[in-house]
A tleap script that builds the chain and sets N, CA, C and O, in Angstrom:
source leaprc.protein.ff14SB
mol = sequence {
  NMET SER VAL ARG HIE ALA LEU LEU ALA PHE
  LEU SER GLU GLY PRO LYS TYR GLY LEU GLN
  LEU ARG GLN GLU PHE GLU LYS SER THR GLY
  ASP VAL TRP PRO LEU ASN VAL GLY GLN VAL
  TYR THR THR LEU GLN ARG LEU GLU ARG ASP
  GLU LEU ILE GLU SER ASP ASP ARG GLY ARG
  LYS PRO GLY ARG LYS ARG CYS SER VAL SER
  PRO ARG PRO VAL ALA LYS SER SER THR ARG
  CGLY
}
set mol.1.N position { -44.078 226.482 47.520 }
set mol.1.CA position { -44.844 227.084 49.032 }
set mol.1.C position { -45.076 225.856 49.522 }
set mol.1.O position { -45.429 224.776 49.049 }
set mol.2.N position { -44.663 226.473 51.075 }
set mol.2.CA position { -44.987 225.637 52.330 }
set mol.2.C position { -46.787 225.540 53.041 }
set mol.2.O position { -47.270 226.635 53.329 }
set mol.3.N position { -47.433 224.633 53.221 }
set mol.3.CA position { -48.792 224.934 54.150 }
set mol.3.C position { -48.275 225.760 55.152 }
set mol.3.O position { -48.955 226.786 55.133 }
set mol.4.N position { -47.583 225.819 55.850 }
set mol.4.CA position { -47.342 226.918 56.896 }
set mol.4.C position { -47.015 228.386 56.583 }
set mol.4.O position { -47.414 229.339 57.252 }
set mol.5.N position { -45.993 228.478 55.134 }
set mol.5.CA position { -46.156 229.584 54.957 }
set mol.5.C position { -47.322 230.552 54.188 }
set mol.5.O position { -47.526 231.746 54.407 }
set mol.6.N position { -47.871 229.861 53.429 }
set mol.6.CA position { -49.350 229.975 52.755 }
set mol.6.C position { -50.307 229.981 53.842 }
set mol.6.O position { -51.424 230.315 53.445 }
set mol.7.N position { -50.246 229.723 55.077 }
set mol.7.CA position { -51.360 229.994 56.128 }
set mol.7.C position { -50.879 230.893 56.757 }
set mol.7.O position { -51.868 231.202 57.422 }
set mol.8.N position { -50.104 231.569 57.068 }
set mol.8.CA position { -48.995 232.638 57.788 }
set mol.8.C position { -49.794 234.158 56.388 }
set mol.8.O position { -50.531 235.108 56.652 }
set mol.9.N position { -49.279 233.780 55.202 }
set mol.9.CA position { -49.751 234.598 54.349 }
set mol.9.C position { -51.100 235.410 54.736 }
set mol.9.O position { -51.297 236.462 55.344 }
set mol.10.N position { -52.246 234.109 53.888 }
set mol.10.CA position { -53.317 234.434 54.421 }
set mol.10.C position { -53.949 234.797 55.617 }
set mol.10.O position { -55.065 235.305 55.509 }
set mol.11.N position { -53.282 234.585 57.186 }
set mol.11.CA position { -53.930 235.572 58.085 }
set mol.11.C position { -53.069 236.578 58.495 }
set mol.11.O position { -53.165 237.081 59.615 }
set mol.12.N position { -52.077 236.975 57.529 }
set mol.12.CA position { -51.418 238.479 57.634 }
set mol.12.C position { -52.475 239.816 56.856 }
set mol.12.O position { -52.355 241.040 56.908 }
set mol.13.N position { -53.697 238.770 56.023 }
set mol.13.CA position { -54.864 239.762 55.425 }
set mol.13.C position { -55.732 239.699 56.497 }
set mol.13.O position { -56.790 240.267 56.228 }
set mol.14.N position { -55.685 239.082 57.954 }
set mol.14.CA position { -56.734 239.280 58.751 }
set mol.14.C position { -57.177 238.083 59.411 }
set mol.14.O position { -56.809 237.007 58.938 }
set mol.15.N position { -57.987 238.105 60.537 }
set mol.15.CA position { -58.273 236.661 61.560 }
set mol.15.C position { -59.180 236.021 60.009 }
set mol.15.O position { -59.768 236.474 59.027 }
set mol.16.N position { -58.728 234.447 60.731 }
set mol.16.CA position { -59.322 233.592 59.945 }
set mol.16.C position { -59.994 232.164 60.599 }
set mol.16.O position { -59.504 231.635 61.597 }
set mol.17.N position { -60.931 231.738 60.042 }
set mol.17.CA position { -61.110 230.219 60.464 }
set mol.17.C position { -60.009 228.953 59.883 }
set mol.17.O position { -59.087 228.994 59.068 }
set mol.18.N position { -60.436 228.130 60.501 }
set mol.18.CA position { -59.176 226.999 59.491 }
set mol.18.C position { -60.057 226.805 58.146 }
set mol.18.O position { -59.365 226.950 57.138 }
set mol.19.N position { -61.390 226.518 57.894 }
set mol.19.CA position { -61.837 226.349 57.352 }
set mol.19.C position { -61.671 227.108 55.853 }
set mol.19.O position { -61.560 226.642 54.719 }
set mol.20.N position { -61.705 228.485 56.364 }
set mol.20.CA position { -61.561 229.637 55.456 }
set mol.20.C position { -60.268 229.554 55.252 }
set mol.20.O position { -59.980 230.047 54.162 }
set mol.21.N position { -59.256 229.097 55.896 }
set mol.21.CA position { -57.850 228.835 55.344 }
set mol.21.C position { -57.251 228.258 54.169 }
set mol.21.O position { -56.370 228.568 53.368 }
set mol.22.N position { -58.331 226.970 54.423 }
set mol.22.CA position { -58.242 226.194 53.878 }
set mol.22.C position { -58.748 226.191 52.128 }
set mol.22.O position { -58.170 225.837 51.101 }
set mol.23.N position { -59.970 226.713 52.380 }
set mol.23.CA position { -60.774 227.054 51.118 }
set mol.23.C position { -59.632 228.211 50.589 }
set mol.23.O position { -59.484 228.241 49.367 }
set mol.24.N position { -59.073 228.862 51.136 }
set mol.24.CA position { -58.233 230.206 50.479 }
set mol.24.C position { -56.906 229.423 49.621 }
set mol.24.O position { -56.617 229.671 48.450 }
set mol.25.N position { -56.284 228.557 50.395 }
set mol.25.CA position { -55.015 227.775 49.811 }
set mol.25.C position { -55.371 226.878 48.343 }
set mol.25.O position { -54.731 226.949 47.293 }
set mol.26.N position { -56.496 226.087 48.597 }
set mol.26.CA position { -56.726 225.517 47.813 }
set mol.26.C position { -57.491 226.626 46.273 }
set mol.26.O position { -57.108 226.299 45.150 }
set mol.27.N position { -58.174 227.442 46.353 }
set mol.27.CA position { -58.306 228.688 45.318 }
set mol.27.C position { -56.528 228.988 44.768 }
set mol.27.O position { -56.137 228.983 43.600 }
set mol.28.N position { -55.824 229.193 45.814 }
set mol.28.CA position { -54.837 229.827 45.302 }
set mol.28.C position { -53.977 228.989 44.705 }
set mol.28.O position { -53.206 229.530 43.912 }
set mol.29.N position { -53.871 227.723 44.862 }
set mol.29.CA position { -53.577 226.925 44.032 }
set mol.29.C position { -54.221 225.850 42.837 }
set mol.29.O position { -53.811 224.817 42.307 }
set mol.30.N position { -55.422 226.663 42.728 }
set mol.30.CA position { -56.017 226.321 41.474 }
set mol.30.C position { -56.894 224.910 41.555 }
set mol.30.O position { -57.385 224.272 40.624 }
set mol.31.N position { -56.927 224.622 43.071 }
set mol.31.CA position { -57.718 223.132 43.312 }
set mol.31.C position { -56.864 222.043 42.846 }
set mol.31.O position { -57.343 220.922 42.670 }
set mol.32.N position { -55.552 222.312 42.621 }
set mol.32.CA position { -54.562 221.247 42.368 }
set mol.32.C position { -53.960 220.694 43.749 }
set mol.32.O position { -53.995 219.492 44.012 }
set mol.33.N position { -53.494 221.498 44.477 }
set mol.33.CA position { -53.260 220.811 45.710 }
set mol.33.C position { -53.665 220.645 46.816 }
set mol.33.O position { -53.199 221.254 47.779 }
set mol.34.N position { -54.798 219.618 46.913 }
set mol.34.CA position { -56.124 219.257 47.996 }
set mol.34.C position { -55.300 219.440 49.174 }
set mol.34.O position { -54.102 219.232 49.366 }
set mol.35.N position { -56.355 219.941 50.018 }
set mol.35.CA position { -55.593 220.198 51.812 }
set mol.35.C position { -56.425 219.559 52.635 }
set mol.35.O position { -57.537 220.073 52.755 }
set mol.36.N position { -56.128 218.240 53.447 }
set mol.36.CA position { -56.603 218.159 54.319 }
set mol.36.C position { -56.972 219.082 55.526 }
set mol.36.O position { -56.102 219.805 56.011 }
set mol.37.N position { -58.009 219.074 55.927 }
set mol.37.CA position { -58.353 220.234 56.977 }
set mol.37.C position { -58.210 219.608 58.228 }
set mol.37.O position { -58.911 220.015 59.155 }
set mol.38.N position { -57.167 218.394 58.464 }
set mol.38.CA position { -56.358 218.119 59.667 }
set mol.38.C position { -55.036 218.840 59.147 }
set mol.38.O position { -54.251 219.335 59.956 }
set mol.39.N position { -54.877 218.871 58.163 }
set mol.39.CA position { -53.284 219.557 58.382 }
set mol.39.C position { -53.244 220.972 58.436 }
set mol.39.O position { -52.287 221.585 58.907 }
set mol.40.N position { -54.311 221.533 57.943 }
set mol.40.CA position { -54.832 223.119 58.295 }
set mol.40.C position { -54.614 223.389 60.292 }
set mol.40.O position { -53.893 224.149 60.938 }
set mol.41.N position { -55.583 222.397 60.672 }
set mol.41.CA position { -55.072 222.453 62.011 }
set mol.41.C position { -54.035 222.038 62.673 }
set mol.41.O position { -53.641 222.506 63.741 }
set mol.42.N position { -53.482 221.008 61.969 }
set mol.42.CA position { -52.194 220.923 62.963 }
set mol.42.C position { -50.898 221.756 62.794 }
set mol.42.O position { -49.967 221.882 63.590 }
set mol.43.N position { -51.112 222.432 61.244 }
set mol.43.CA position { -50.556 223.474 61.212 }
set mol.43.C position { -50.489 224.786 62.009 }
set mol.43.O position { -49.552 225.551 62.236 }
set mol.44.N position { -51.879 224.799 62.385 }
set mol.44.CA position { -52.154 225.942 63.102 }
set mol.44.C position { -51.902 226.077 64.781 }
set mol.44.O position { -51.748 227.052 65.517 }
set mol.45.N position { -51.928 224.993 64.955 }
set mol.45.CA position { -51.412 224.429 66.293 }
set mol.45.C position { -49.417 224.342 66.485 }
set mol.45.O position { -48.740 224.291 67.511 }
set mol.46.N position { -49.157 224.352 65.570 }
set mol.46.CA position { -47.788 224.466 65.550 }
set mol.46.C position { -47.543 225.986 65.476 }
set mol.46.O position { -46.656 226.564 66.104 }
set mol.47.N position { -48.337 226.513 64.723 }
set mol.47.CA position { -48.131 228.081 64.534 }
set mol.47.C position { -48.503 228.815 65.907 }
set mol.47.O position { -47.981 229.858 66.302 }
set mol.48.N position { -49.280 228.246 66.417 }
set mol.48.CA position { -49.966 229.280 67.629 }
set mol.48.C position { -48.888 228.544 69.081 }
set mol.48.O position { -48.695 229.267 70.059 }
set mol.49.N position { -48.300 227.155 69.048 }
set mol.49.CA position { -47.101 226.789 69.842 }
set mol.49.C position { -45.940 227.621 69.471 }
set mol.49.O position { -45.444 228.045 70.515 }
set mol.50.N position { -45.249 228.067 68.366 }
set mol.50.CA position { -44.276 228.886 68.103 }
set mol.50.C position { -44.558 230.267 68.268 }
set mol.50.O position { -43.764 231.186 68.065 }
set mol.51.N position { -45.964 230.377 68.721 }
set mol.51.CA position { -46.268 231.743 68.789 }
set mol.51.C position { -46.254 232.867 67.724 }
set mol.51.O position { -46.260 234.073 67.970 }
set mol.52.N position { -46.233 232.322 66.580 }
set mol.52.CA position { -46.413 232.959 65.533 }
set mol.52.C position { -48.055 233.539 65.027 }
set mol.52.O position { -48.333 234.437 64.232 }
set mol.53.N position { -48.897 232.703 65.772 }
set mol.53.CA position { -50.564 233.301 65.897 }
set mol.53.C position { -50.647 232.987 67.064 }
set mol.53.O position { -50.062 232.385 67.965 }
set mol.54.N position { -52.157 233.951 66.652 }
set mol.54.CA position { -52.839 233.354 68.512 }
set mol.54.C position { -54.294 233.020 67.917 }
set mol.54.O position { -54.634 233.425 66.805 }
set mol.55.N position { -55.080 232.290 68.702 }
set mol.55.CA position { -56.201 232.170 68.697 }
set mol.55.C position { -57.142 233.013 69.414 }
set mol.55.O position { -56.746 233.628 70.404 }
set mol.56.N position { -58.648 233.129 68.920 }
set mol.56.CA position { -59.588 233.602 69.836 }
set mol.56.C position { -60.508 232.882 69.695 }
set mol.56.O position { -60.767 232.625 68.519 }
set mol.57.N position { -61.520 232.154 70.904 }
set mol.57.CA position { -62.751 231.486 70.752 }
set mol.57.C position { -63.877 231.959 71.495 }
set mol.57.O position { -64.816 231.192 71.709 }
set mol.58.N position { -63.889 233.311 71.976 }
set mol.58.CA position { -64.782 234.021 72.903 }
set mol.58.C position { -65.784 234.078 71.742 }
set mol.58.O position { -65.680 234.180 70.519 }
set mol.59.N position { -66.607 233.990 72.449 }
set mol.59.CA position { -68.393 234.435 72.018 }
set mol.59.C position { -68.464 233.516 70.730 }
set mol.59.O position { -69.330 233.843 69.919 }
set mol.60.N position { -67.737 232.494 70.441 }
set mol.60.CA position { -68.011 231.722 69.251 }
set mol.60.C position { -68.684 230.306 69.594 }
set mol.60.O position { -69.084 230.222 70.755 }
set mol.61.N position { -68.817 229.534 69.036 }
set mol.61.CA position { -69.515 228.125 69.318 }
set mol.61.C position { -68.388 227.336 69.477 }
set mol.61.O position { -67.473 227.533 68.677 }
set mol.62.N position { -68.217 226.315 70.501 }
set mol.62.CA position { -67.297 225.496 71.111 }
set mol.62.C position { -66.372 224.900 70.010 }
set mol.62.O position { -66.959 224.740 68.940 }
set mol.63.N position { -65.418 224.633 70.020 }
set mol.63.CA position { -64.444 224.019 68.682 }
set mol.63.C position { -64.369 225.205 67.878 }
set mol.63.O position { -63.814 224.822 66.849 }
set mol.64.N position { -64.570 226.201 67.789 }
set mol.64.CA position { -64.816 227.527 66.538 }
set mol.64.C position { -63.472 228.409 67.252 }
set mol.64.O position { -63.580 229.141 68.236 }
set mol.65.N position { -62.476 228.194 66.655 }
set mol.65.CA position { -61.285 229.911 66.541 }
set mol.65.C position { -61.003 230.502 65.898 }
set mol.65.O position { -61.185 229.864 64.861 }
set mol.66.N position { -60.718 231.179 65.706 }
set mol.66.CA position { -60.352 232.505 65.009 }
set mol.66.C position { -59.052 232.749 65.239 }
set mol.66.O position { -58.617 233.154 66.317 }
set mol.67.N position { -58.336 232.499 64.176 }
set mol.67.CA position { -56.731 232.924 64.260 }
set mol.67.C position { -56.302 233.940 63.533 }
set mol.67.O position { -56.875 234.194 62.474 }
set mol.68.N position { -55.295 234.648 63.941 }
set mol.68.CA position { -54.789 235.886 63.480 }
set mol.68.C position { -52.853 235.595 63.857 }
set mol.68.O position { -52.421 234.622 64.476 }
set mol.69.N position { -52.120 236.575 63.358 }
set mol.69.CA position { -50.748 236.640 63.350 }
set mol.69.C position { -50.758 237.492 64.752 }
set mol.69.O position { -51.508 238.326 65.259 }
set mol.70.N position { -49.612 236.885 65.087 }
set mol.70.CA position { -49.611 237.505 66.590 }
set mol.70.C position { -48.746 238.624 66.622 }
set mol.70.O position { -48.333 238.807 65.477 }
set mol.71.N position { -48.281 239.462 67.418 }
set mol.71.CA position { -47.552 240.672 67.637 }
set mol.71.C position { -46.252 239.933 67.126 }
set mol.71.O position { -46.112 238.711 67.164 }
set mol.72.N position { -45.268 240.879 66.614 }
set mol.72.CA position { -44.108 240.017 66.521 }
set mol.72.C position { -43.294 240.123 67.970 }
set mol.72.O position { -42.868 241.075 68.623 }
set mol.73.N position { -43.288 238.563 68.168 }
set mol.73.CA position { -42.681 238.916 70.085 }
set mol.73.C position { -41.165 239.453 70.285 }
set mol.73.O position { -40.302 238.955 69.561 }
set mol.74.N position { -40.815 240.387 71.176 }
set mol.74.CA position { -39.256 241.184 71.349 }
set mol.74.C position { -38.479 239.945 71.525 }
set mol.74.O position { -38.887 238.990 72.185 }
set mol.75.N position { -37.402 239.986 70.944 }
set mol.75.CA position { -36.505 239.130 70.717 }
set mol.75.C position { -35.600 239.398 72.161 }
set mol.75.O position { -35.177 240.496 72.521 }
set mol.76.N position { -35.416 238.049 72.908 }
set mol.76.CA position { -34.235 238.036 74.208 }
set mol.76.C position { -32.789 238.666 74.225 }
set mol.76.O position { -31.930 237.786 74.168 }
set mol.77.N position { -32.274 239.972 74.288 }
set mol.77.CA position { -31.031 239.501 74.032 }
set mol.77.C position { -30.293 239.481 75.483 }
set mol.77.O position { -30.544 240.184 76.462 }
set mol.78.N position { -29.378 238.537 75.338 }
set mol.78.CA position { -28.011 237.893 76.595 }
set mol.78.C position { -27.332 239.270 76.584 }
set mol.78.O position { -27.065 240.178 75.797 }
set mol.79.N position { -27.177 238.901 78.030 }
set mol.79.CA position { -25.958 239.892 78.346 }
set mol.79.C position { -24.418 239.206 78.449 }
set mol.79.O position { -24.443 238.115 79.019 }
set mol.80.N position { -23.473 239.519 78.132 }
set mol.80.CA position { -22.304 238.941 78.593 }
set mol.80.C position { -21.803 240.134 79.734 }
set mol.80.O position { -22.054 241.339 79.707 }
set mol.81.N position { -21.085 239.438 80.638 }
set mol.81.CA position { -20.388 239.995 81.182 }
set mol.81.C position { -18.768 240.168 81.444 }
set mol.81.O position { -18.358 241.020 82.233 }
savepdb mol mol.pdb
quit
């Protein structure tokens, strides 16, 4: 299991904060695979960059973002002439 895929699976259940994702990851691995919180946030940034998730910080404390899975992006089709 990759961290990236695990976080996406947890986010498919609903919006979550980074610390919640870390706790769920460690619980799912039986605390055998400790996850650095920095790795969680780096992975979340990459997922957001790749437009797989989106974050929302409206009405929250500064620095706190809740992430959720993005709606599936529409595939761009190329036209050949």
